[in-house]
C-alpha positions as CSV (number, residue, x, y, z in Angstrom):
1,M,12.9,19.7,2.6
2,K,13.0,19.2,6.4
3,I,12.0,15.8,7.9
4,V,11.3,14.6,11.4
5,Q,10.8,11.0,12.2
6,A,9.6,9.6,15.5
7,Y,7.9,6.5,16.9
8,K,6.4,5.3,20.2
9,L,5.3,2.0,21.7
10,A,2.1,1.9,23.8
11,N,2.7,3.6,27.2
12,K,6.3,4.5,26.2
13,E,8.0,7.8,25.5
14,W,8.6,9.2,22.0
15,N,11.8,8.1,20.3
16,Y,13.1,10.5,17.6
17,H,15.1,8.9,14.8
18,N,16.6,12.3,13.9
19,E,16.7,15.7,15.4
20,K,13.6,16.9,17.1
21,Q,12.6,20.3,15.7
22,L,9.6,22.5,15.1
23,L,8.5,22.6,11.4
24,N,6.6,25.2,9.4
25,N,3.2,23.9,8.2
26,P,4.3,20.3,7.6
27,L,2.5,17.3,6.1
28,V,2.4,14.8,9.0
29,L,1.8,11.1,8.3
30,V,0.9,9.0,11.3
31,F,1.0,5.2,10.7
32,G,0.2,2.9,13.5
33,N,-1.5,-0.1,15.1
34,R,-5.3,0.1,14.7
35,L,-6.0,-0.5,18.5
36,L,-3.6,2.3,19.4
37,L,-5.3,4.7,16.9
38,E,-8.6,4.0,18.7
39,D,-7.1,5.1,22.1
40,K,-8.1,8.8,22.8
41,A,-5.2,9.3,25.1
42,I,-2.7,8.2,22.5
43,L,-4.3,10.5,19.9
44,A,-4.1,13.4,22.3
45,D,-0.4,12.6,23.0
46,I,0.2,12.6,19.1
47,R,-1.4,16.0,18.7
48,K,0.5,17.4,21.7
49,E,3.8,16.1,20.4
50,F,3.0,17.2,16.8
51,P,0.9,20.4,17.2
52,Y,0.3,20.8,13.4
53,E,-2.8,21.2,11.2
54,H,-2.2,18.7,8.4
55,I,-2.2,15.3,10.1
56,V,-3.1,12.2,8.1
57,F,-3.7,9.0,10.1
58,G,-3.6,5.4,8.8
59,S,-3.8,2.0,10.5
60,T,-1.3,-0.6,9.4
61,A,-0.1,-4.2,9.5
62,G,3.3,-2.9,10.8
63,E,5.4,0.2,10.4
64,I,8.8,0.9,8.8
65,I,11.1,3.5,10.2
66,D,14.6,3.6,8.8
67,I,15.7,-0.1,8.6
68,T,13.5,-1.2,11.5
69,V,10.1,-2.8,11.4
70,V,8.0,-1.9,14.5
71,E,4.7,-3.4,15.6
72,E,2.1,-2.3,18.1
73,S,3.4,1.2,17.8
74,I,2.9,4.6,16.3
75,T,5.3,6.1,13.7
76,V,5.2,9.8,12.7
77,L,6.8,11.3,9.5
78,A,6.6,15.1,9.4
79,I,7.6,16.7,6.1
80,E,8.2,20.4,5.6
81,L,8.4,21.3,1.9
82,E,10.5,24.3,1.5
83,K,10.2,24.9,-2.3
84,S,6.9,23.2,-3.2
85,S,3.5,22.5,-1.6
86,F,0.8,20.0,-0.9
87,V,-3.0,19.8,-0.9
88,I,-5.0,17.2,1.0
89,K,-8.6,16.1,0.3
90,R,-10.7,13.4,1.9
91,D,-13.9,11.5,1.4
92,N,-15.7,8.5,2.9
93,I,-16.9,5.5,1.0
94,L,-19.9,5.2,3.4
95,D,-21.1,8.5,1.9
96,H,-21.2,6.9,-1.5
97,D,-23.2,3.8,-0.9
98,K,-19.9,1.9,-0.8
99,S,-19.3,2.7,-4.5
100,T,-15.5,3.0,-4.7
101,L,-15.7,4.3,-8.3
102,A,-18.1,7.2,-7.3
103,L,-15.8,8.0,-4.3
104,G,-12.7,8.2,-6.5
105,T,-14.5,10.4,-9.0
106,S,-15.6,12.7,-6.2
107,L,-12.1,12.9,-4.8
108,S,-10.5,13.7,-8.1
109,A,-13.0,16.6,-8.6
110,K,-11.8,18.2,-5.4
111,M,-8.1,18.3,-6.1
112,P,-6.6,21.4,-7.9
113,K,-5.0,20.4,-11.2
114,E,-2.6,23.3,-11.9
115,N,1.1,22.4,-11.3
116,L,0.1,19.0,-9.8
117,K,3.1,16.7,-9.8
118,H,2.1,13.6,-8.0
119,L,-0.8,12.0,-6.0
120,F,-0.4,9.9,-2.8
121,I,-3.3,7.8,-1.4
122,V,-3.9,6.6,2.1
123,S,-7.1,4.6,1.9
124,E,-9.2,2.4,4.2
125,G,-8.6,-1.2,3.4
126,S,-11.6,-3.3,4.6
127,F,-14.4,-3.1,2.1
128,M,-13.4,-1.4,-1.1
129,S,-11.9,-2.1,-4.6
130,G,-8.5,-0.7,-5.1
131,T,-8.9,-1.0,-8.8
132,S,-12.2,0.9,-8.8
133,L,-10.7,3.6,-6.6
134,I,-7.8,4.2,-9.0
135,K,-10.1,4.2,-12.0
136,G,-12.4,6.8,-10.3
137,V,-9.5,9.1,-9.3
138,Q,-7.9,8.9,-12.7
139,N,-11.2,9.9,-14.3
140,G,-10.4,13.4,-13.2
141,F,-6.7,13.6,-14.1
142,D,-4.4,13.4,-17.1
143,E,-2.7,10.0,-17.1
144,S,0.6,11.8,-17.0
145,I,-0.1,12.4,-13.2
146,P,1.2,9.3,-11.4
147,M,-0.4,7.9,-8.2
148,T,1.2,5.9,-5.4
149,G,0.2,4.8,-1.9
150,G,-1.6,2.0,-0.2
151,L,-4.5,0.6,1.7
152,C,-4.5,0.7,5.4
153,G,-4.1,-2.5,7.5
154,D,-5.1,-4.2,10.7
155,D,-2.1,-6.5,11.4
156,S,-3.3,-10.0,10.6
157,R,-6.7,-9.5,12.4
158,F,-8.5,-8.3,9.2
159,E,-11.3,-6.8,11.4
160,K,-11.3,-3.2,10.3
161,T,-9.0,-0.4,9.2
162,L,-8.9,3.2,10.1
163,A,-7.8,6.5,8.4
164,S,-8.5,10.2,8.6
165,Y,-7.3,13.7,7.9
166,K,-7.3,16.1,10.9
167,E,-10.1,14.1,12.6
168,D,-9.7,11.0,14.8
169,P,-9.2,7.9,12.7
170,K,-12.4,6.2,11.5
171,E,-13.7,3.5,9.1
172,G,-14.3,4.2,5.4
173,E,-11.9,7.2,4.9
174,I,-9.8,7.8,1.8
175,I,-7.2,10.6,1.8
176,L,-5.7,12.0,-1.3
177,I,-2.5,14.0,-1.1
178,G,-1.5,16.2,-4.0
179,F,2.1,17.4,-4.4
180,Y,2.7,20.6,-6.4
181,G,5.8,22.4,-7.7
182,E,8.5,22.2,-10.4
183,S,11.2,21.7,-7.8
184,L,9.8,18.3,-6.8
185,E,11.4,15.2,-8.2
186,I,9.2,12.1,-7.4
187,S,10.0,8.6,-8.7
188,F,8.4,5.3,-7.9
189,A,8.4,1.5,-8.5
190,S,6.7,-1.6,-7.5
191,H,8.0,-5.2,-7.5
192,G,7.0,-8.5,-6.1
193,G,9.5,-11.4,-6.1
194,W,6.9,-14.2,-6.1
195,L,7.3,-17.3,-8.2
196,G,4.8,-18.7,-10.6
197,F,4.2,-22.5,-10.7
198,G,2.1,-24.7,-12.9
199,P,0.7,-23.9,-16.3
200,E,-0.9,-20.6,-17.3
201,R,-4.7,-21.0,-17.3
202,I,-7.9,-19.0,-18.0
203,I,-10.6,-17.8,-15.6
204,T,-13.8,-19.1,-16.9
205,K,-16.2,-18.0,-14.2
206,S,-15.9,-15.1,-11.7
207,D,-17.9,-12.3,-10.2
208,G,-15.9,-9.3,-9.2
209,N,-13.3,-10.5,-6.7
210,I,-14.9,-14.0,-6.3
211,L,-13.3,-16.7,-8.4
212,Y,-15.4,-19.8,-9.2
213,E,-13.7,-21.6,-12.0
214,I,-10.4,-21.8,-13.8
215,D,-10.3,-23.8,-17.1
216,D,-13.9,-24.8,-16.3
217,Q,-12.8,-26.5,-13.1
218,P,-13.7,-25.4,-9.6
219,A,-11.0,-22.9,-8.5
220,L,-10.6,-24.4,-5.1
221,E,-10.3,-27.9,-6.5
222,L,-7.4,-26.7,-8.7
223,Y,-5.7,-25.1,-5.7
224,K,-6.0,-28.3,-3.8
225,K,-4.5,-30.3,-6.6
226,Y,-1.4,-28.2,-6.8
227,L,-0.9,-27.5,-3.1
228,G,-1.1,-31.2,-2.1
229,G,-0.5,-31.7,1.6
230,K,-0.4,-28.0,2.3
231,V,-4.1,-27.7,1.4
232,E,-5.2,-28.6,5.0
233,K,-3.7,-25.3,6.1
234,L,-5.0,-23.3,3.1
235,A,-7.6,-21.5,5.0
236,E,-5.0,-20.2,7.5
237,S,-2.3,-19.6,4.9
238,T,-4.1,-18.0,1.9
239,L,-1.7,-15.0,1.9
240,F,1.1,-17.4,0.9
241,Y,-0.5,-18.5,-2.4
242,P,-1.6,-15.6,-4.5
243,L,-2.7,-15.6,-8.1
244,N,-0.9,-13.9,-11.0
245,V,-3.5,-12.2,-13.1
246,I,-3.3,-10.7,-16.6
247,A,-6.7,-9.2,-17.3
248,P,-8.2,-9.2,-20.9
249,G,-6.6,-6.5,-23.0
250,R,-3.7,-6.0,-20.6
251,K,-0.1,-7.1,-21.1
252,D,1.2,-6.6,-17.5
253,A,0.3,-9.0,-14.6
254,V,-1.0,-8.0,-11.2
255,V,-0.8,-10.2,-8.1
256,R,-4.1,-10.9,-6.3
257,T,-4.1,-12.2,-2.7
258,V,-6.6,-14.9,-1.6
259,L,-8.6,-13.6,1.4
260,S,-10.9,-16.5,2.0
261,I,-12.2,-19.8,0.6
262,D,-15.7,-21.3,0.4
263,E,-15.7,-25.1,0.6
264,E,-19.5,-25.3,-0.2
265,K,-19.2,-23.2,-3.4
266,Q,-15.7,-24.3,-4.2
267,S,-14.9,-20.6,-4.7
268,M,-12.2,-18.2,-3.6
269,T,-12.4,-14.6,-2.6
270,F,-9.5,-12.3,-3.6
271,A,-8.4,-8.9,-2.5
272,D,-9.6,-7.3,-5.8
273,D,-11.2,-8.1,-9.1
274,V,-10.2,-11.3,-11.0
275,P,-12.0,-10.8,-14.3
276,E,-13.3,-13.6,-16.5
277,N,-11.0,-14.5,-19.4
278,S,-7.9,-13.4,-17.5
279,R,-4.8,-15.4,-17.9
280,V,-3.7,-16.7,-14.5
281,Q,-1.0,-18.7,-12.8
282,L,-0.6,-19.9,-9.2
283,M,2.2,-18.3,-7.2
284,M,4.3,-19.1,-4.2
285,A,7.1,-17.3,-2.4
286,S,10.5,-17.7,-0.7
287,A,12.0,-15.3,1.7
288,D,15.0,-14.8,-0.7
289,G,12.6,-14.0,-3.6
290,I,10.6,-11.5,-1.5
291,S,13.8,-9.7,-0.4
292,Q,15.0,-9.6,-4.0
293,G,11.7,-7.9,-4.9
294,A,12.5,-5.1,-2.5
295,H,15.9,-4.7,-4.0
296,N,14.5,-4.7,-7.6
297,A,11.9,-2.1,-6.7
298,T,14.5,0.2,-5.3
299,K,16.8,-0.1,-8.2
300,L,13.9,0.7,-10.6
301,A,12.8,3.7,-8.5
302,L,16.4,5.1,-8.5
303,Q,16.8,4.8,-12.3
304,N,16.9,8.1,-14.2
305,R,16.7,10.3,-11.1
306,N,18.5,13.6,-11.3
307,N,18.9,14.0,-7.5
308,K,19.4,11.8,-4.5
309,P,16.0,11.1,-2.8
310,Q,15.5,12.9,0.5
311,L,12.7,10.6,1.5
312,V,11.5,7.1,0.6
313,I,8.0,6.0,1.5
314,P,7.8,2.2,1.3
315,V,4.4,0.5,1.2
316,S,4.8,-3.3,1.5
317,C,2.1,-6.0,1.7
318,I,1.3,-7.9,4.9
319,G,1.7,-11.1,2.9
320,R,5.4,-10.3,2.3
321,K,5.8,-9.7,6.0
322,L,4.3,-13.0,7.0
323,V,6.6,-14.9,4.5
324,L,9.7,-13.1,5.7
325,G,9.0,-13.6,9.4
326,Q,12.1,-12.9,11.4
327,R,13.7,-11.6,8.2
328,M,11.2,-8.9,7.7
329,E,13.7,-6.0,8.2
330,E,15.7,-7.2,5.1
331,E,13.3,-5.2,2.9
332,A,14.2,-1.9,4.6
333,E,17.9,-2.9,4.9
334,L,18.1,-3.4,1.1
335,I,16.3,-0.1,0.5
336,R,18.9,1.6,2.7
337,E,21.8,-0.1,1.0
338,L,20.8,1.3,-2.4
339,V,19.6,4.8,-1.5
340,G,22.5,5.4,0.9
341,E,22.7,7.3,4.2
342,G,21.0,10.7,4.5
343,T,17.7,9.6,3.0
344,A,14.8,9.2,5.4
345,I,12.8,5.9,5.2
346,S,9.3,5.8,6.6
347,G,6.4,3.7,5.6
348,F,4.0,0.8,6.4
349,Y,2.7,-2.7,5.7
350,S,-0.6,-2.7,3.9
351,Y,-3.6,-4.6,2.5
352,G,-2.8,-3.5,-1.0
353,E,-0.4,-1.2,-2.9
354,I,-1.0,1.5,-5.4
355,A,1.6,2.3,-8.2
356,P,2.1,2.4,-11.9
357,F,4.1,-0.4,-13.6
358,Y,7.7,0.7,-14.2
359,G,7.9,3.0,-17.2
360,N,4.2,4.0,-17.0
361,T,2.2,6.7,-15.2
362,S,-1.2,5.0,-15.5
363,C,-1.8,3.5,-12.1
364,E,-2.5,-0.1,-11.0
365,F,-3.6,-1.8,-7.8
366,H,-1.3,-4.5,-6.5
367,N,-1.1,-7.1,-3.8
368,Q,2.1,-8.7,-2.4
369,T,4.5,-6.1,-3.8
370,M,7.0,-3.6,-2.3
371,T,5.9,-0.2,-3.6
372,L,8.3,2.8,-3.2
373,T,7.8,6.5,-3.5
374,L,11.0,8.5,-3.7
375,I,10.8,12.3,-3.1
376,S,13.2,15.2,-3.2
377,E,13.0,18.9,-3.9
């Protein structure tokens, strides 16, 4: 495997993290600020600097390159697989009447199945259900095929997200990358580091991702009770108080981010489904806990590997970045500490993460986690 990493700030020259070299038919992942990815001159510059066919674009809430977090920038990760191969398929949710399940099913049908080792998703993140996307994609695959990846971001603007394969970035795109070959070793893990507080309760009224009642009480009223004086800033700080959710029939919890509140209806809108009869607990975070989550995710991803990873793709949630503030680079530093030198690190901050729970291959949609994909061949 040969890897080239580079980044650039607006109106600046390209900075190469390692040796600049021409690659043979690489997979090129371009993560960057949404406003920069709308700039035709910058897109032309990317294609001039990286004159390759298989370019995947995704807007982010910040980019990770090595142990540095960069913002208002473009990062490029070019991967030449020497013993294995990849296939890329795309679709757009706007072509499926915004049915995420239908789109996922359509995408899975396009992807060749023979010798498939792993799936990686770069998805629009503005108006879709990550859970439904995963369910649709998995309809076409054996559960032994794991999936990782994330939803694109738009910093803290939450206006729109962009993605594409080969074309200029646009809204509604979902890109599915299949990795093929026996020589590949791909491991993964996802961990949060958030702390639950208060008793475990039951969702008694919800509709999709809109939560109305917990224990037959208005959900917003309950949040206000527990947050006390912080409630005045709740509308501006929803990312800091997610919900731990164990859906009916499930044993593992997922974290769901609060996107908005409705004072009139006393309801709360989350980043993905919060099913009725789910067991839930309010959550809060500390910077130390968030950093420990990145450490734990890396340890889990490294367990039982046969070979040292050549590449780590971290996908971390924007909520974690906001909590960490000036300490945001600690996540990448902890990854580097555990994987050691000689392993490339390149990823992004997202609006949602995709990965199985540790020890499983069946995938889940997460919020507020650090998700890692470790690759070697």
